[in-house]
C-alpha positions as CSV (number, residue, x, y, z in Angstrom):
1,M,-12.9,-23.5,2.7
2,R,-14.7,-20.4,4.2
3,V,-12.6,-17.4,4.5
4,A,-14.2,-14.5,7.1
5,F,-11.9,-11.4,6.4
6,V,-12.4,-8.5,9.0
7,S,-11.2,-5.4,6.9
8,T,-11.8,-2.3,5.7
9,F,-13.3,-2.4,2.6
10,P,-14.3,-0.2,-1.0
11,P,-15.4,2.0,-1.5
12,L,-14.0,3.6,1.7
13,R,-11.1,5.5,0.6
14,C,-8.1,2.8,2.5
15,G,-5.3,0.9,0.9
16,I,-5.8,-1.7,2.8
17,G,-9.2,-2.1,1.7
18,T,-8.3,-2.4,-1.6
19,Y,-6.1,-4.7,-0.6
20,T,-8.5,-7.2,1.2
21,E,-10.5,-6.6,-2.0
22,M,-7.8,-7.7,-4.7
23,L,-6.8,-10.6,-2.6
24,A,-10.5,-11.5,-1.5
25,E,-10.9,-11.9,-5.9
26,A,-8.0,-13.8,-5.7
27,L,-8.7,-16.1,-3.1
28,A,-12.5,-16.5,-4.8
29,G,-11.5,-17.2,-8.0
30,K,-9.6,-19.8,-6.4
31,G,-12.7,-21.3,-5.1
32,A,-12.9,-20.5,-1.4
33,E,-16.4,-18.7,-0.1
34,V,-15.5,-15.4,1.3
35,V,-17.5,-12.9,3.5
36,V,-16.2,-9.8,4.6
37,L,-16.8,-7.8,7.7
38,T,-16.5,-4.5,7.7
39,E,-17.2,-1.2,8.7
40,R,-20.4,0.0,8.9
41,S,-19.9,3.4,6.6
42,V,-19.2,1.2,4.0
43,G,-22.6,0.9,3.2
44,E,-24.9,-1.8,1.3
45,V,-22.3,-3.6,-1.2
46,N,-23.9,-6.3,-3.8
47,R,-21.1,-8.7,-5.3
48,R,-21.7,-11.7,-6.7
49,D,-18.4,-13.3,-6.0
50,L,-18.0,-11.8,-2.3
51,R,-20.4,-11.7,0.5
52,V,-20.2,-8.5,2.0
53,I,-21.4,-7.6,5.6
54,P,-20.7,-4.0,6.6
55,C,-21.0,-5.0,10.8
56,F,-18.8,-2.4,13.2
57,D,-17.0,0.5,13.9
58,S,-12.9,0.6,14.8
59,K,-13.2,3.3,16.9
60,R,-16.7,3.0,18.6
61,G,-17.3,-0.9,18.7
62,F,-16.0,-4.0,16.9
63,V,-15.5,-7.1,19.2
64,E,-19.2,-7.8,20.3
65,P,-20.4,-7.3,16.4
66,V,-17.5,-9.2,14.3
67,L,-17.6,-12.2,16.9
68,R,-21.4,-12.3,16.4
69,E,-20.9,-12.1,12.6
70,V,-18.4,-14.8,12.6
71,E,-20.3,-17.3,14.9
72,E,-23.2,-16.4,12.8
73,A,-20.6,-17.3,9.4
74,Q,-18.9,-20.3,10.4
75,P,-16.2,-19.4,9.3
76,D,-13.0,-22.0,8.2
77,V,-10.4,-19.3,8.7
78,V,-10.5,-15.4,10.3
79,H,-8.3,-13.3,9.1
80,I,-7.8,-10.0,10.3
81,Q,-6.1,-6.8,8.0
82,H,-4.8,-5.0,10.8
83,D,-3.7,-1.4,10.8
84,Y,-2.2,0.8,14.5
85,T,-5.1,3.6,13.8
86,R,-8.0,1.4,12.5
87,Y,-8.9,-0.9,15.5
88,S,-8.8,1.1,18.8
89,P,-8.1,1.2,22.0
90,P,-5.6,-1.6,21.4
91,E,-7.0,-3.5,24.1
92,R,-9.9,-4.4,22.7
93,F,-8.3,-5.5,19.6
94,L,-6.9,-8.1,21.9
95,E,-10.6,-9.0,23.4
96,L,-11.5,-10.1,20.0
97,L,-8.3,-12.2,19.3
98,D,-9.5,-13.9,22.5
99,G,-12.6,-13.9,21.2
100,L,-12.0,-15.8,18.6
101,S,-9.6,-18.5,20.8
102,D,-11.4,-21.6,19.3
103,R,-11.0,-20.2,15.8
104,R,-7.9,-20.6,13.6
105,V,-7.2,-17.0,13.0
106,F,-4.7,-14.8,10.3
107,V,-3.5,-11.2,11.2
108,T,-2.0,-9.8,8.5
109,M,0.2,-6.5,9.6
110,H,0.2,-4.2,7.1
111,A,3.4,-2.3,9.8
112,V,5.0,-3.4,12.0
113,L,6.0,-0.6,13.9
114,T,8.6,-0.9,17.2
115,R,9.3,1.7,20.4
116,E,12.5,3.5,18.7
117,T,10.1,4.0,15.3
118,S,6.9,4.5,16.9
119,D,6.7,7.8,19.2
120,Y,2.8,7.6,18.5
121,H,2.4,4.3,19.7
122,P,4.1,3.7,22.6
123,Y,2.5,0.1,23.6
124,C,2.9,-1.4,19.8
125,E,5.8,-3.7,20.7
126,E,3.5,-4.9,24.3
127,L,0.5,-5.0,20.8
128,N,2.5,-6.7,18.4
129,R,3.6,-9.6,21.2
130,G,-0.3,-10.1,22.1
131,I,-1.2,-10.6,18.9
132,G,1.6,-13.1,18.3
133,E,0.6,-15.3,21.6
134,R,-3.2,-15.8,20.4
135,A,-3.2,-15.5,16.4
136,N,-1.0,-16.4,12.6
137,I,0.8,-13.4,11.7
138,I,1.4,-12.8,8.2
139,V,3.8,-10.0,6.6
140,H,5.3,-9.1,3.9
141,Q,9.1,-8.7,4.3
142,E,11.4,-11.2,6.1
143,T,12.8,-7.8,7.5
144,A,9.2,-7.0,9.4
145,R,9.2,-11.2,10.4
146,R,12.4,-10.3,12.0
147,V,11.5,-7.5,13.9
148,L,8.5,-9.4,14.8
149,L,11.0,-12.2,16.6
150,R,13.2,-10.0,18.1
151,I,10.1,-8.6,20.3
152,G,9.4,-11.7,21.1
153,V,6.6,-13.6,18.9
154,P,7.5,-17.3,18.4
155,P,8.3,-18.1,15.0
156,R,6.2,-20.6,14.3
157,R,3.7,-17.5,14.0
158,V,4.8,-15.6,11.7
159,R,5.0,-16.5,7.9
160,V,6.2,-13.7,5.4
161,I,3.5,-14.2,2.4
162,P,4.7,-10.9,-0.6
163,H,2.1,-8.1,-1.6
164,G,-0.1,-9.1,-4.5
165,T,0.9,-7.7,-7.4
166,L,-2.2,-6.7,-10.5
167,H,-1.5,-7.1,-13.8
168,L,-2.1,-3.5,-14.8
169,S,-2.2,-3.3,-18.9
170,H,-4.5,0.0,-20.0
171,R,-3.1,1.4,-23.8
172,P,-0.6,4.6,-22.5
173,D,-3.1,7.9,-23.5
174,K,-1.5,11.2,-21.8
175,R,-3.6,13.0,-23.5
176,G,-6.3,11.7,-22.1
177,C,-4.8,11.0,-18.4
178,F,-3.0,14.1,-18.2
179,N,-3.6,17.3,-21.3
180,L,-0.1,16.0,-22.6
181,P,1.3,14.7,-26.6
182,E,2.4,11.3,-26.3
183,E,5.8,12.0,-26.5
184,R,6.0,14.2,-23.5
185,P,7.6,12.1,-20.3
186,V,6.0,12.4,-17.9
187,L,6.7,11.6,-14.0
188,A,3.8,10.8,-11.8
189,Q,3.4,9.9,-8.3
190,F,0.3,8.8,-6.4
191,G,-0.9,8.5,-2.9
192,F,-3.2,10.6,0.0
193,L,-0.9,13.9,0.2
194,K,0.6,14.3,3.4
195,E,4.6,15.7,4.4
196,Q,5.1,11.8,4.9
197,K,4.7,11.0,1.5
198,Q,7.5,14.1,0.6
199,V,5.6,15.4,-2.6
200,H,7.7,18.6,-1.8
201,I,11.0,16.7,-2.4
202,S,9.6,15.4,-6.4
203,I,8.9,19.4,-6.9
204,R,12.6,19.8,-5.7
205,A,13.5,17.9,-8.3
206,M,11.6,18.4,-11.2
207,P,14.5,21.6,-12.4
208,L,17.4,19.2,-12.2
209,I,15.1,17.0,-14.3
210,L,14.1,19.7,-16.7
211,E,17.9,20.6,-17.3
212,R,18.5,17.2,-19.2
213,C,14.8,16.1,-20.2
214,P,12.9,19.9,-20.9
215,K,9.6,18.1,-21.7
216,A,9.3,16.5,-18.8
217,F,6.1,16.8,-17.1
218,L,5.7,15.4,-13.4
219,F,2.2,14.7,-12.6
220,I,1.0,14.8,-8.9
221,G,-2.2,13.0,-8.2
222,G,-4.1,12.2,-4.7
223,S,-5.8,13.8,-2.0
224,V,-5.9,14.3,2.2
225,H,-6.6,10.7,3.4
226,P,-9.8,11.3,4.7
227,Y,-8.7,9.7,8.6
228,Y,-7.2,13.6,8.8
229,E,-9.6,15.7,6.9
230,K,-10.2,17.8,9.3
231,D,-6.7,18.6,10.6
232,R,-5.4,21.4,9.4
233,R,-1.8,20.4,9.1
234,Y,-2.6,18.4,6.2
235,H,-3.9,20.9,3.7
236,D,-1.4,23.2,5.2
237,Y,0.9,20.5,3.6
238,V,-0.6,20.8,0.1
239,D,-0.7,24.3,0.2
240,R,3.3,24.5,0.7
241,C,3.4,22.2,-2.0
242,L,1.3,24.7,-4.6
243,G,3.2,27.1,-3.6
244,L,6.5,25.8,-3.8
245,I,5.4,24.8,-7.5
246,E,4.5,28.6,-8.2
247,E,8.2,29.9,-6.3
248,L,9.6,27.5,-8.8
249,G,7.8,28.9,-11.9
250,L,7.1,25.4,-12.8
251,S,3.4,25.8,-13.4
252,D,3.8,24.2,-17.2
253,N,5.7,21.1,-15.8
254,V,4.0,20.3,-12.9
255,F,0.6,19.6,-11.5
256,L,-0.6,18.7,-8.3
257,L,-4.6,17.3,-8.7
258,N,-5.7,17.7,-5.2
259,D,-8.5,15.4,-5.6
260,F,-8.9,11.3,-5.0
261,L,-8.8,9.5,-8.0
262,S,-10.7,6.5,-9.1
263,K,-9.4,3.1,-9.0
264,E,-10.0,3.1,-12.8
265,R,-8.4,6.3,-13.3
266,L,-5.7,5.9,-11.0
267,E,-5.0,2.4,-13.4
268,R,-4.9,4.3,-16.8
269,S,-2.4,7.2,-15.0
270,I,-0.4,4.5,-14.1
271,C,0.0,3.0,-17.4
272,S,-0.1,6.5,-19.2
273,A,3.5,7.4,-17.1
274,D,6.7,7.1,-18.0
275,V,8.5,6.7,-13.7
276,L,7.0,6.6,-11.0
277,L,8.0,8.5,-7.8
278,F,8.4,7.6,-4.3
279,P,10.2,10.0,-1.9
280,E,8.2,9.5,0.9
281,K,10.1,8.9,4.0
282,M,9.0,5.6,6.2
283,N,11.6,4.6,9.5
284,Y,9.1,1.2,10.0
285,W,8.1,-1.4,8.4
286,S,5.3,-1.6,5.8
287,V,4.9,-2.5,1.7
288,S,3.6,-0.2,-0.9
289,G,0.6,-1.1,-2.7
290,M,0.9,2.2,-4.5
291,L,4.2,0.5,-5.5
292,H,3.0,-2.4,-6.7
293,L,0.7,-1.2,-8.6
294,A,3.5,0.5,-10.5
295,L,5.5,-2.6,-10.7
296,G,1.8,-4.2,-12.6
297,A,2.5,-1.5,-15.4
298,R,6.0,-2.9,-15.6
299,K,7.1,1.1,-14.3
300,P,10.7,2.0,-13.7
301,V,10.5,3.2,-10.0
302,V,12.7,5.7,-7.9
303,A,12.1,5.6,-4.5
304,A,13.6,6.7,-1.2
305,R,16.3,3.8,0.5
306,S,13.7,2.9,3.6
307,P,12.3,-0.6,4.6
308,K,8.7,0.0,2.7
309,F,11.0,-0.6,-0.4
310,E,13.6,-2.5,0.6
311,E,11.8,-5.1,-2.4
312,I,13.7,-2.7,-5.0
313,S,16.6,-3.4,-3.8
314,R,16.3,-7.3,-2.9
315,Y,14.5,-8.1,-6.5
316,I,15.0,-5.2,-9.3
317,S,18.0,-2.5,-8.5
318,D,19.2,-0.7,-5.4
319,E,20.7,1.8,-8.4
320,L,16.6,2.6,-8.4
321,L,17.1,3.9,-4.2
322,F,18.0,7.4,-3.4
323,T,19.3,8.9,-0.2
324,P,15.7,10.3,1.7
325,G,15.5,14.3,0.8
326,D,17.8,14.3,-1.2
327,Y,16.0,15.5,-4.2
328,K,19.6,15.8,-6.6
329,Q,20.0,11.9,-6.6
330,L,16.1,11.6,-7.5
331,A,16.3,13.3,-10.5
332,K,20.1,11.6,-12.0
333,I,17.9,8.4,-11.5
334,A,14.9,9.8,-13.2
335,V,16.7,11.3,-15.8
336,R,19.0,7.9,-16.2
337,L,15.7,6.0,-16.6
338,L,14.4,8.8,-19.1
339,R,17.8,9.1,-21.2
340,D,18.9,5.6,-21.0
341,P,17.1,3.0,-22.9
342,Q,19.2,-0.3,-22.4
343,F,19.0,0.8,-18.3
344,S,15.3,1.2,-18.7
345,R,15.1,-2.0,-20.6
346,A,16.8,-4.2,-18.0
347,I,14.6,-2.7,-14.7
348,R,11.7,-3.2,-16.6
349,G,12.4,-6.7,-17.3
350,R,13.8,-7.2,-13.8
351,I,10.4,-6.1,-12.5
352,S,8.4,-8.4,-15.0
353,R,9.5,-11.5,-13.4
354,F,8.9,-10.0,-10.0
355,A,5.4,-8.9,-10.6
356,S,5.0,-12.8,-12.3
357,R,6.6,-14.2,-8.7
358,T,3.6,-12.0,-6.6
359,S,1.0,-11.7,-8.8
360,W,-2.8,-11.8,-6.9
361,D,-2.7,-15.8,-8.7
362,R,-0.2,-16.8,-6.6
363,V,-0.6,-14.5,-3.4
364,A,-3.9,-16.5,-2.8
365,E,-2.1,-20.0,-3.2
366,M,0.3,-18.8,-0.6
367,H,-2.5,-17.8,2.1
368,L,-4.5,-21.1,0.9
369,R,-1.3,-23.2,1.6
370,A,-0.9,-21.4,5.2
371,Y,-4.4,-21.7,5.9
372,S,-4.8,-25.2,5.6
373,R,-0.9,-25.7,7.7
374,P,-1.8,-27.7,10.9
375,R,-2.0,-25.3,13.9
């Protein structure tokens, strides 16, 4: 089977691009022939297992270049990775789907927005419905599927396939990753730095955590997303977080690395941390790729209660979720994970089972079955 992805792709700093790379690798490992049509800014990518073709600009022109390359590649399936901020204007995205009407087309919606969850995208429900009229949709959550059905997308058009989980097995190295002794407990938060990620909540929790775990250390690793690099508000938020660390006297217990972490360094850092924090505030349907990396390392997590982290409640434990913004509750859960080995072991066991069920190998098999079903 030949599959053509339309997506961002590394080395662009983009979670969806990383997702596409992992899925494409898993499909190639199953014998699929994979072509990736991606942004021109990706540049030349040399891969033995994948053919990567930089051919479009999602902000200026993507319909004609993608249609031209699809005609050249003649794939059995065209699989588009969708993000509301990526393909604009939205009418052009529907034009692309219209141009692919004679193809078997799948669109993975990495986020599902509705009118009450988004002021920035007032057209989102009409776009969601338009995608469902023209293509098969893949989402990562059953709740996202139900939202699309309520909007009017036909049930036969929507499939739930979980986000894949990469098994990480790097040897913990706190000295190499954080310049800390191995016995010092490390909490960590990774990802692009913006207010939505609620980095300040993790920082505010630290004085309470230190009361019970005096040697605890918080490592925050990430940078402003390239998409917002010129927006001063995002840099101001990073400055406020750095100021909060100073204000609370946490310079010896919190370090914010305002820099992009390479894939290798990120994976090693996740494996070297003891607890991963996800305080971000999300009111729409999406799944965290960073969460799945943490679960792939079998690391306990603490997360804000929101649609983005409903997998934790459903498959691991509701006890790991806190009310968004409640740093005192975050601190209590983190302390229990650090000080209660029986609780931590039970959580790790559930994480291990969930990570195995959602391995990229299994997720690739689910995609191949979806691709092969009758229209």
